[in-house]
N, C-alpha and C positions, 0 to 999 in steps of 0.2 A: 163152613170156611174153605175147604178144600175145593169144593165146587165153585164157589165165587172166585177163588183164585184161579180157576181153570176155565172161566167163561170163554177166554180166546180159543180154546180148543174146538168148543162147539161152534163159535162163529166161523173159524177157519174151514170147518166141514160143511159149511153153508146152512147150519141152523141158527134160527133167530132166537135169542135168549132175552127174556124178560124177568126182571128181579122186582117184586113187590115188598116193600119194607116200610114200616111206620116211622123209621128214622133214616137219615143219610149214613148213619154209623151203626156199627153193631159192637156193642160193648160186652167184653168177656166177663161172665158172671162170677168166675172164680176169683176175679180180683176186685170185684165190687165193694166187699168190705173194707178192702185195704185203701180204695179210693175215698171212702167215707172218712177213714181215719187220717187222711192225707199222706199216707206212705206212697201212693201213686197219684199222679195227675190224670185228669180225663183222657188225654192223649196217650198215655202209657197203656191204657186198657182197652182202646177201642181201634176198630178197623174202619176204614173210610169205604164202606159199601158202594155208595153211589159213585165215587170217584173211580174205584177199580172196576165196576161193571162198565161204565161208560168208556173207560180208557181201553178196555178190551172189545168194544164194539157191541156191547149189549145195551139194553134199555132199563133204566130204573125208573120205577113208578113210586113216588112217595105217598103211600096210602096203607091203609089197614085192611087186610082180607076179612071179609065178613061172611063169606059162604062160598059154596062151590055147587055146581050143577054138572054132575058127570055125565048126564044124558047129552046136554048141549056142549060139554067140554069147555066151560067157562068158569073163572074165579070172579066172585063179586068183591068189589071194592066200596070203601066208604065215601069216596069222593070223585067218582066218575062212573064211566060205562064198564060192563064186564069185560074181562081180559081173556081171550081165548087161549087154548093151549092143544098141544098134542101129547105132551108128556109134562106132568106136574109134579114138584116136590114140595112137600110141606116140612118147613123146619121152624115152626111158629113158637118154639119154647113153651114156657108155661106161665101161669099167673097165680097170684096168691088169694086164697079166698078172703073175703072182706068179714068184718065184725060191725055190726050196726053202731054207727057214731051219731050222736045227737049234740047240736050245738057246734061252736066253732073250737074244735080241739085239733092242733097240728097233728095230722096223722099220715103217715107215709108207708107205703108198701115197699118191701125189699126188692120187689120187681115191677116194673122194668127198672133196670140198673140206674138209669138217668134220674129217677126219683131220690136216689141217694144223694146226688149234689145238691137238690133243693133242700133236703133234710140238713145237710152239712151246713149250709149258709144260716138256715133258720136256727139251728142248734147254738151256733157261734154268736148269733145275735142275743138268743135268749139266756145265755149263761154269763154274759158280760158282767152283769152285777148282781145276779141272784142265783140261789140254789134251786134248782127245778128237780121235779120227779120224772124221769125218763122210763117209759115202759116198753118192753119188747113182748108182744104177744106171740106165743109159740115156744115149743120145747125142743126144737130140732137143732142142727148145726148152724143154720143161718141166724137163729136168735143168739147163739154163743158168739159168732164172729161178729154180729152188729153191736153187741153188748161190749165187747172188748175194744172195738174201734170207736165206738162213742167215747169210752174212756180215754182212749189215746188222743183223740181229736181234742177234747176239752183240756186234758192234763198237758199236752204239747203247746196249747194256746196260752196256758197260764192263767185260765179262767175258773170260775168256781164250778168244781165238780159236782155233776148233778147225782142224786140218788137213783141208781140204776137197777131195775127189777126185771127178771125174766119171769113170766107167767106161763108155765108149762101145764097144759090141760091134762097130761098124764105125767109119766115119769120123764124127767128131763134126759133126753137123747136116748130113749128107751131101745131104739133100733141098734146101738152100738154095744160093743163089749164093754164089760164093767171096768176094766182098767182104763180104757179110753174114756169113758164117761167120767170116772173120777178125776182123772188128769185134767180135764176141760174144766170140770166144776171147781177143782182146787185152784187153777190158775185165775178164774174169774173171781171167786170168793176172796182170794188173797188181795184183790184191788177193791173190795168192798162191794161187789156187784152181787145183789141177792138173787136166789134162784128159789121160786116157789113152785112146788109140784102139786099135782091134782087141783089145780087152780084154774079151771076153764072160765074164759072171759065171756060174759053174756052180752054186755054192751059197754059202749064208752060214752061218757058225758063230759061237759066242760068241767075241768078240776078234779075228775076222778074216773074210775072204771068200776063195774059191778061184776062180781064174780058169780058163778051159779049158786044159788043159795042166799043171795042178796047182800053179801058182804061188800063194803066199799072201800077201795084202795086209791091213794092220790095218783094222778096221772096228769102232767103238764104237756107231755110230749110222747107220742106213741108211734112204734114201729110194728107193722104187721108182718110177721114171720110164720104164718100158720100153715106151712106146707105148701106144696105147688100142685096146680091142677092144669092139665091140658087146656087149650082153647076149646070153646064150647061149639065151634063152628063146624066140627065134624058130625056130632050128634044132631045138630040143627039141619045139616044138609043131608041127613039121611044115610051117612056112610056108616060102615061097620065100625064099632068102638069096643074098647075093653071096659072093664068096671070102672076105670078112673076117668073115662071119656076121651081117652086119646085114640087116635086113628088105629085101628087094628091091622098090624102088618104081619106078613109071613117071613120066612127066613131071607127072602131077598129084599126085605125092607120095603115090601110092595103091598099096597092095600089089598086085603083078601078078596075084595069084590071087584076092584078096578085095576086091571093090569098096567094101566097107564099112569098110575098114581103112586107116588112113592113118600117116604118121610123119614125122618131121624131125630134124634135128640129127645127132649122131654114131651114133645107133642104126640109121640106114638106109644102104641101098646104092643110089645113084641110078643105075639101069641105063643110062641114056641117055649119061652122062658121069660116071664115077667120080671123087669129090670128095675133097679133102684134108679131113682132120679138123680143121677150123679153125671158129672160132665165127661168122665171117662169113657162112658159108652158112646156118647155123641163122638168124641174123637175117634174111637175104634170103629164107628159106623162111616166116619168120612170117606175113605177110599172105596168102600163098597157101594155107598151112595153114588159117588162120582162115576164108578164103572157101571152101574146098573143104569143110571139115567142115559149114558151113552148108548148102551146096549139096547135099552129099550127103543131108541130113536133109529138104530141101525139094524134092529132086529137080530141081534147075536145073543149067545147065552148069557144068563144073569149069574152073578157070583152070590154065593150064600154068605150071610154075616154069621160069625162066630162071636159070641160075646166074650170068649175068653175067661179065664179063671179071676183069682183074687186081684184086687186093684189097690194101688197106693191111694192112702186117704190122708189128707194133711188139712188141718183147720188153722187159719189165721186169727188169733185170738186178741190181736192188737198188742201195742206195747213191745212189739218186736218179738212176741213169743208165739208158739205154735204147738200143736200136737200131731204126731204122725204115727200112723199104723199101716204095715204091710205084713200080712201073715203073722208071724209070731214076733215081729219086730215093732217096738212100740216105745216111743220117747217123746218128750216135751221140751218146752223152753226155747231159747234162741236157736238151736240147732235146727229144730223142726221147722221154724219160720224160715230160716235161711234156705233150706232145701225146697220149700214151697215157692219162695221167692225167685230162686234160680230157675226153677221149671216153668213157672209162670211168664217170666220175662222172656226166656227162650222161646216159648210157645208163640208169644205175640210178635217177637221180633222175626220169626220165620214168615208170618203171614204179612206183617207190615212192610216186608222187605220188597213185596211186589207192588207197593204204592207208588 
């Protein structure tokens, strides 16, 4: 986001800037579940990438990157010829692993965020006159936020509340402190949302899903929130990757094998200290990435990235409720949601101001 906002700085120094993106907009994933629940409109949570790039003298290519050839210094795209570069930065985010789906079952991944808009419309149609079974496959924070905001969406619309169930392959939110986990589970179960643990989903079929072991459960509408994985283009392009498939970078956010290649956010593997896939690290990487891209072009010293210490973690659980954790501070309910809402809106206003 910070580099996009600074495209004009590169152009003023005589560098050509090309931005490749699969959408003219960039949606802020931290507010995605809130958009699903209609707390936010699409305009509240998106940044007009194409407009901002072109306004500053850059070139925007509406395409998806499919690979890179570091020898020829080109990026391949899905709808045109290769795009040459002198310095390249990958900020491709992450994708959600799929589950086999047989038959016509409304199934939506929680990423890309735009998918949640499609899911919202379909849900409102399906719950107009009947009770359906909504399933969230996955046991992490995304599943909790989606479940709570599905409840909010249908509740606020005054329609038939669905049976909402989270299927966690292991323990629900097992990576988080027990107090946080219990607060989240209590908030959801208080609204009738079921959480099933050790319930790995093997496949989805029309009218139901099958768990490992053969048990069948009802499913009329499915969200996939099965964790996140970096884009496969790095491994496919022969670049060094971490165990998760992310582009392996050093302390300068620089590819360990290609000094003209950088990256940030969910799509990288920070080899000095593997990082959680949370937005706070992408935010902390912003100024370092901007500095190092310019430094690589001007051949000046690079700046090292320091991941920093503990970070603020807040979940939007729908219904105006949330759960907050920062070191020893933990609380839930409306105050937690209000803190998240304030921080998120302030973040978006900062970058939307340049539009």
